[in-house]
C-alpha positions in Angstrom: -0.4 0.4 -0.1 1.5 3.6 -0.9 1.9 6.0 2.1 -0.3 8.8 0.9 1.0 11.9 3.2 -2.4 13.2 5.2 -2.9 17.4 5.4 -2.4 18.5 9.3 -2.5 22.0 10.5 -0.1 23.0 12.9 -2.4 23.7 15.5 -4.2 20.1 15.1 -0.4 18.6 15.2 0.2 20.2 18.6 -2.6 19.3 20.3 -2.0 15.9 18.8 1.5 15.4 18.7 1.6 11.8 20.8 -1.4 10.5 18.6 0.6 11.9 15.6 3.6 10.7 16.3 2.2 7.0 17.2 0.4 7.2 13.6 3.9 7.6 12.4 6.3 5.2 14.2 4.0 1.9 14.4 2.0 2.4 11.1 4.9 4.5 9.2 2.1 7.5 8.3 3.4 10.5 7.0 2.4 14.5 7.5 1.5 17.5 5.6 1.7 20.2 8.1 0.0 24.0 7.6 0.0 26.8 8.7 -2.7 29.2 7.5 -3.4 27.3 4.9 0.1 26.6 3.5 2.2 24.0 3.5 5.4 24.4 5.9 6.9 21.0 6.4 6.7 17.8 6.4 7.2 14.8 8.7 7.5 11.0 8.6 9.3 7.9 9.7 12.7 8.0 10.0 13.5 4.7 8.5 11.4 2.7 6.1 8.6 1.2 8.4 9.2 -2.9 6.6 8.8 -5.7 8.5 11.3 -8.1 9.2 11.7 -11.0 6.6 11.3 -14.2 8.2 14.6 -15.2 8.5 15.5 -12.6 10.3 13.0 -13.0 13.0 13.9 -16.8 13.0 17.7 -16.0 13.4 16.8 -13.7 16.1 14.2 -16.7 17.8 17.1 -19.1 18.0 20.3 -16.5 18.9 18.9 -15.8 22.5 19.8 -18.4 24.9 17.6 -19.6 27.4 17.4 -18.4 31.0 17.5 -22.3 33.1 15.3 -19.8 36.2 12.8 -19.6 33.6 10.8 -22.5 34.1 10.9 -22.0 38.0 10.1 -18.3 37.9 6.4 -19.6 35.9 5.9 -22.6 38.3 6.3 -20.2 41.2 4.3 -18.0 39.6 1.1 -20.5 39.1 1.5 -21.6 42.5 1.1 -17.9 43.6 -2.0 -17.5 41.8 -5.5 -18.0 43.0 -9.0 -18.2 41.7 -10.7 -14.9 41.7 -13.5 -14.6 44.3 -16.8 -14.5 43.4 -18.7 -11.5 43.9 -22.3 -13.1 44.3 -21.2 -15.8 46.5 
């Protein structure tokens, strides 16, 4: 899908900067910033938002050494877990 830049007023950008930055980071969106109807800036991702290839994911998965204490941690969490109380009981 081609990334078509979204036009946004500078005031709206200032009020919703966190949302805009999230859309840039996680969706790879690009914005054209207007001030008084005049384009003044273009903001977008630093690098293209391309998903990793399957081989890269597999390499990352297999390059991590397992922590031998992980199973013990899971068992401790399971032992500490108690069923929720029934609020209607």
